[in-house]
DRENROMI-98704 format. One record per atom (N, C-alpha, C, CB): residue number from 1; residue in one letter; atom name; x, y, z. Coordinates in nm, 4 decimals, always signed. Glycine has a CB too. Layout:
BEGIN
R/NUM/a/CA/X/Y/Z
...
# end
This chain:
BEGIN
R/1/m/N/-0.0479/-2.2409/-4.0242
R/1/m/CA/-0.0158/-2.3166/-4.1441
R/1/m/C/-0.1454/-2.3528/-4.2160
R/1/m/CB/+0.0658/-2.4440/-4.1093
R/2/n/N/-0.1343/-2.3595/-4.3473
R/2/n/CA/-0.2553/-2.3986/-4.4186
R/2/n/C/-0.2703/-2.5512/-4.4153
R/2/n/CB/-0.2518/-2.3468/-4.5652
R/3/s/N/-0.3876/-2.5996/-4.4471
R/3/s/CA/-0.4185/-2.7418/-4.4315
R/3/s/C/-0.3389/-2.8297/-4.5274
R/3/s/CB/-0.5667/-2.7651/-4.4526
R/4/t/N/-0.3046/-2.7803/-4.6451
R/4/t/CA/-0.2262/-2.8594/-4.7402
R/4/t/C/-0.0866/-2.8849/-4.6860
R/4/t/CB/-0.2181/-2.7884/-4.8763
R/5/l/N/-0.0252/-2.7841/-4.6287
R/5/l/CA/+0.1082/-2.7985/-4.5717
R/5/l/C/+0.1061/-2.8928/-4.4522
R/5/l/CB/+0.1637/-2.6620/-4.5303
R/6/k/N/+0.0049/-2.8825/-4.3676
R/6/k/CA/-0.0086/-2.9729/-4.2532
R/6/k/C/-0.0242/-3.1170/-4.2993
R/6/k/CB/-0.1282/-2.9323/-4.1663
R/7/s/N/-0.1047/-3.1367/-4.4008
R/7/s/CA/-0.1274/-3.2713/-4.4533
R/7/s/C/+0.0014/-3.3291/-4.5122
R/7/s/CB/-0.2384/-3.2694/-4.5599
R/8/l/N/+0.0725/-3.2483/-4.5890
R/8/l/CA/+0.1983/-3.2924/-4.6483
R/8/l/C/+0.2998/-3.3263/-4.5402
R/8/l/CB/+0.2542/-3.1848/-4.7416
R/9/l/N/+0.3113/-3.2431/-4.4399
R/9/l/CA/+0.4034/-3.2669/-4.3298
R/9/l/C/+0.3666/-3.3947/-4.2547
R/9/l/CB/+0.4042/-3.1475/-4.2343
R/10/f/N/+0.2385/-3.4159/-4.2316
R/10/f/CA/+0.1921/-3.5365/-4.1632
R/10/f/C/+0.2341/-3.6614/-4.2399
R/10/f/CB/+0.0394/-3.5335/-4.1461
R/11/w/N/+0.2108/-3.6642/-4.3714
R/11/w/CA/+0.2445/-3.7818/-4.4511
R/11/w/C/+0.3951/-3.8030/-4.4595
R/11/w/CB/+0.1863/-3.7690/-4.5908
R/12/m/N/+0.4717/-3.6958/-4.4666
R/12/m/CA/+0.6175/-3.7092/-4.4699
R/12/m/C/+0.6686/-3.7694/-4.3401
R/12/m/CB/+0.6841/-3.5730/-4.4948
R/13/v/N/+0.6181/-3.7217/-4.2270
R/13/v/CA/+0.6587/-3.7756/-4.0970
R/13/v/C/+0.6163/-3.9216/-4.0857
R/13/v/CB/+0.5976/-3.6924/-3.9815
R/14/l/N/+0.4962/-3.9539/-4.1296
R/14/l/CA/+0.4467/-4.0907/-4.1235
R/14/l/C/+0.5334/-4.1848/-4.2073
R/14/l/CB/+0.3016/-4.0964/-4.1709
R/15/i/N/+0.5735/-4.1415/-4.3258
R/15/i/CA/+0.6595/-4.2233/-4.4118
R/15/i/C/+0.7966/-4.2425/-4.3486
R/15/i/CB/+0.6740/-4.1590/-4.5505
R/16/v/N/+0.8547/-4.1365/-4.2943
R/16/v/CA/+0.9859/-4.1468/-4.2300
R/16/v/C/+0.9799/-4.2427/-4.1113
R/16/v/CB/+1.0349/-4.0079/-4.1840
R/17/v/N/+0.8776/-4.2324/-4.0293
R/17/v/CA/+0.8624/-4.3222/-3.9145
R/17/v/C/+0.8462/-4.4664/-3.9629
R/17/v/CB/+0.7407/-4.2802/-3.8274
R/18/g/N/+0.7685/-4.4875/-4.0681
R/18/g/CA/+0.7505/-4.6217/-4.1232
R/18/g/C/+0.8809/-4.6810/-4.1736
R/18/g/CB/+0.6494/-4.6187/-4.2355
R/19/v/N/+0.9597/-4.6018/-4.2439
R/19/v/CA/+1.0892/-4.6488/-4.2941
R/19/v/C/+1.1829/-4.6808/-4.1781
R/19/v/CB/+1.1532/-4.5433/-4.3868
R/20/l/N/+1.1848/-4.5988/-4.0759
R/20/l/CA/+1.2699/-4.6253/-3.9598
R/20/l/C/+1.2300/-4.7545/-3.8894
R/20/l/CB/+1.2632/-4.5085/-3.8616
R/21/i/N/+1.1017/-4.7765/-3.8718
R/21/i/CA/+1.0552/-4.8999/-3.8072
R/21/i/C/+1.0941/-5.0208/-3.8910
R/21/i/CB/+0.9019/-4.8966/-3.7860
R/22/w/N/+1.0750/-5.0132/-4.0215
R/22/w/CA/+1.1121/-5.1240/-4.1095
R/22/w/C/+1.2626/-5.1499/-4.1036
R/22/w/CB/+1.0689/-5.0946/-4.2543
R/23/n/N/+1.3426/-5.0430/-4.1045
R/23/n/CA/+1.4877/-5.0567/-4.0998
R/23/n/C/+1.5324/-5.1238/-3.9704
R/23/n/CB/+1.5545/-4.9200/-4.1140
R/24/f/N/+1.4778/-5.0812/-3.8578
R/24/f/CA/+1.5152/-5.1414/-3.7303
R/24/f/C/+1.4710/-5.2863/-3.7222
R/24/f/CB/+1.4555/-5.0625/-3.6151
R/25/s/N/+1.3547/-5.3183/-3.7738
R/25/s/CA/+1.3057/-5.4563/-3.7650
R/25/s/C/+1.3902/-5.5501/-3.8499
R/25/s/CB/+1.1592/-5.4640/-3.8088
R/26/t/N/+1.4349/-5.5070/-3.9670
R/26/t/CA/+1.5185/-5.5936/-4.0493
R/26/t/C/+1.6600/-5.6024/-3.9941
R/26/t/CB/+1.5216/-5.5433/-4.1930
R/27/t/N/+1.7074/-5.4988/-3.9281
R/27/t/CA/+1.8409/-5.5010/-3.8694
R/27/t/C/+1.8473/-5.5990/-3.7535
R/27/t/CB/+1.8811/-5.3614/-3.8225
R/28/f/N/+1.7454/-5.6017/-3.6697
R/28/f/CA/+1.7478/-5.6891/-3.5535
R/28/f/C/+1.7216/-5.8344/-3.5895
R/28/f/CB/+1.6464/-5.6429/-3.4526
R/29/q/N/+1.6643/-5.8616/-3.7037
R/29/q/CA/+1.6390/-5.9992/-3.7435
R/29/q/C/+1.7653/-6.0662/-3.7945
R/29/q/CB/+1.5311/-6.0042/-3.8497
R/30/r/N/+1.8568/-5.9906/-3.8451
R/30/r/CA/+1.9798/-6.0471/-3.8991
R/30/r/C/+2.0845/-6.0572/-3.7896
R/30/r/CB/+2.0323/-5.9622/-4.0163
R/31/s/N/+2.1461/-6.1703/-3.7856
R/31/s/CA/+2.2551/-6.1907/-3.6916
R/31/s/C/+2.3678/-6.2580/-3.7687
R/31/s/CB/+2.2101/-6.2765/-3.5672
R/32/e/N/+2.4622/-6.1794/-3.8124
R/32/e/CA/+2.5714/-6.2314/-3.8933
R/32/e/C/+2.6949/-6.2512/-3.8076
R/32/e/CB/+2.6018/-6.1376/-4.0103
R/33/s/N/+2.7649/-6.3593/-3.8347
R/33/s/CA/+2.8915/-6.3830/-3.7667
R/33/s/C/+2.9819/-6.4613/-3.8606
R/33/s/CB/+2.8705/-6.4592/-3.6321
R/34/q/N/+3.1097/-6.4506/-3.8357
R/34/q/CA/+3.2068/-6.5244/-3.9151
R/34/q/C/+3.2499/-6.6468/-3.8378
R/34/q/CB/+3.3285/-6.4365/-3.9513
R/35/m/N/+3.2818/-6.7531/-3.9119
R/35/m/CA/+3.3311/-6.8746/-3.8481
R/35/m/C/+3.4309/-6.9401/-3.9421
R/35/m/CB/+3.2142/-6.9722/-3.8129
R/36/a/N/+3.5083/-7.0298/-3.8861
R/36/a/CA/+3.6055/-7.1035/-3.9663
R/36/a/C/+3.5314/-7.1959/-4.0627
R/36/a/CB/+3.7027/-7.1846/-3.8755
R/37/f/N/+3.5958/-7.2260/-4.1745
R/37/f/CA/+3.5326/-7.3111/-4.2747
R/37/f/C/+3.5042/-7.4502/-4.2188
R/37/f/CB/+3.6210/-7.3213/-4.3989
R/38/t/N/+3.5941/-7.5016/-4.1361
R/38/t/CA/+3.5715/-7.6349/-4.0779
R/38/t/C/+3.4488/-7.6355/-3.9872
R/38/t/CB/+3.6952/-7.6807/-3.9986
R/39/e/N/+3.4283/-7.5276/-3.9133
R/39/e/CA/+3.3092/-7.5177/-3.8287
R/39/e/C/+3.1835/-7.5104/-3.9154
R/39/e/CB/+3.3181/-7.3939/-3.7359
R/40/f/N/+3.1919/-7.4365/-4.0257
R/40/f/CA/+3.0796/-7.4290/-4.1189
R/40/f/C/+3.0470/-7.5676/-4.1746
R/40/f/CB/+3.1111/-7.3312/-4.2337
R/41/l/N/+3.1507/-7.6438/-4.2100
R/41/l/CA/+3.1286/-7.7791/-4.2616
R/41/l/C/+3.0638/-7.8692/-4.1572
R/41/l/CB/+3.2605/-7.8401/-4.3079
R/42/r/N/+3.0981/-7.8524/-4.0310
R/42/r/CA/+3.0329/-7.9306/-3.9248
R/42/r/C/+2.8834/-7.9005/-3.9205
R/42/r/CB/+3.0973/-7.9004/-3.7872
R/43/h/N/+2.8477/-7.7732/-3.9351
R/43/h/CA/+2.7059/-7.7362/-3.9380
R/43/h/C/+2.6362/-7.7981/-4.0596
R/43/h/CB/+2.6903/-7.5823/-3.9400
R/44/v/N/+2.7061/-7.8005/-4.1731
R/44/v/CA/+2.6497/-7.8622/-4.2938
R/44/v/C/+2.6271/-8.0108/-4.2702
R/44/v/CB/+2.7427/-7.8406/-4.4158
R/45/d/N/+2.7265/-8.0793/-4.2132
R/45/d/CA/+2.7149/-8.2231/-4.1873
R/45/d/C/+2.5999/-8.2554/-4.0928
R/45/d/CB/+2.8447/-8.2763/-4.1294
R/46/r/N/+2.5718/-8.1676/-3.9984
R/46/r/CA/+2.4624/-8.1885/-3.9034
R/46/r/C/+2.3264/-8.1515/-3.9628
R/46/r/CB/+2.4870/-8.1073/-3.7771
R/47/g/N/+2.3259/-8.0933/-4.0822
R/47/g/CA/+2.2008/-8.0529/-4.1459
R/47/g/C/+2.1435/-7.9243/-4.0893
R/47/g/CB/+2.0996/-8.1618/-4.1324
R/48/e/N/+2.2286/-7.8405/-4.0305
R/48/e/CA/+2.1836/-7.7171/-3.9664
R/48/e/C/+2.1842/-7.5965/-4.0604
R/48/e/CB/+2.2703/-7.6877/-3.8470
R/49/v/N/+2.2356/-7.6121/-4.1814
R/49/v/CA/+2.2468/-7.5004/-4.2748
R/49/v/C/+2.1256/-7.5019/-4.3672
R/49/v/CB/+2.3798/-7.5081/-4.3568
R/50/q/N/+2.0523/-7.3897/-4.3697
R/50/q/CA/+1.9306/-7.3811/-4.4512
R/50/q/C/+1.9612/-7.3491/-4.5969
R/50/q/CB/+1.8371/-7.2757/-4.3946
R/51/n/N/+2.0571/-7.2597/-4.6212
R/51/n/CA/+2.0951/-7.2282/-4.7589
R/51/n/C/+2.2391/-7.1802/-4.7615
R/51/n/CB/+2.0008/-7.1213/-4.8200
R/52/v/N/+2.3003/-7.1901/-4.8793
R/52/v/CA/+2.4405/-7.1521/-4.8983
R/52/v/C/+2.4501/-7.0674/-5.0244
R/52/v/CB/+2.5335/-7.2782/-4.9079
R/53/t/N/+2.5303/-6.9607/-5.0164
R/53/t/CA/+2.5576/-6.8763/-5.1326
R/53/t/C/+2.7084/-6.8655/-5.1483
R/53/t/CB/+2.4920/-6.7347/-5.1178
R/54/i/N/+2.7579/-6.8968/-5.2673
R/54/i/CA/+2.9013/-6.8882/-5.2950
R/54/i/C/+2.9217/-6.7778/-5.3977
R/54/i/CB/+2.9591/-7.0256/-5.3466
R/55/t/N/+3.0017/-6.6775/-5.3595
R/55/t/CA/+3.0340/-6.5656/-5.4472
R/55/t/C/+3.1851/-6.5496/-5.4472
R/55/t/CB/+2.9624/-6.4334/-5.4016
R/56/g/N/+3.2497/-6.5951/-5.5533
R/56/g/CA/+3.3955/-6.5894/-5.5571
R/56/g/C/+3.4534/-6.6758/-5.4465
R/56/g/CB/+3.4452/-6.4442/-5.5438
R/57/n/N/+3.5325/-6.6147/-5.3592
R/57/n/CA/+3.5914/-6.6867/-5.2463
R/57/n/C/+3.5082/-6.6762/-5.1193
R/57/n/CB/+3.7299/-6.6350/-5.2195
R/58/d/N/+3.3953/-6.6090/-5.1247
R/58/d/CA/+3.3095/-6.5909/-5.0073
R/58/d/C/+3.1984/-6.6942/-5.0067
R/58/d/CB/+3.2502/-6.4491/-5.0043
R/59/i/N/+3.1825/-6.7593/-4.8934
R/59/i/CA/+3.0749/-6.8558/-4.8748
R/59/i/C/+2.9891/-6.8065/-4.7597
R/59/i/CB/+3.1302/-7.0003/-4.8474
R/60/t/N/+2.8611/-6.7881/-4.7855
R/60/t/CA/+2.7693/-6.7474/-4.6797
R/60/t/C/+2.6596/-6.8518/-4.6693
R/60/t/CB/+2.7097/-6.6057/-4.7071
R/61/g/N/+2.6126/-6.8694/-4.5482
R/61/g/CA/+2.5061/-6.9652/-4.5249
R/61/g/C/+2.4152/-6.9167/-4.4147
R/61/g/CB/+2.5629/-7.1019/-4.4903
R/62/q/N/+2.2971/-6.9740/-4.4107
R/62/q/CA/+2.2004/-6.9374/-4.3073
R/62/q/C/+2.1725/-7.0605/-4.2235
R/62/q/CB/+2.0684/-6.8805/-4.3692
R/63/l/N/+2.1947/-7.0459/-4.0924
R/63/l/CA/+2.1707/-7.1575/-4.0005
R/63/l/C/+2.0288/-7.1551/-3.9512
R/63/l/CB/+2.2670/-7.1533/-3.8825
# end
């Protein structure tokens, strides 16, 4: 193989590996679960909820 093709292949592999590592790291950091609204309100009352997003009928929060 010529050196240009080797260099291009190296950078493509490096980018793919970088994207995979980033994807796995962001996937493992998120832990989503569903809970009843009353349980969510208990967390709010205890001050355990960091932020809340309301979109239509969906309420999401971060503990």
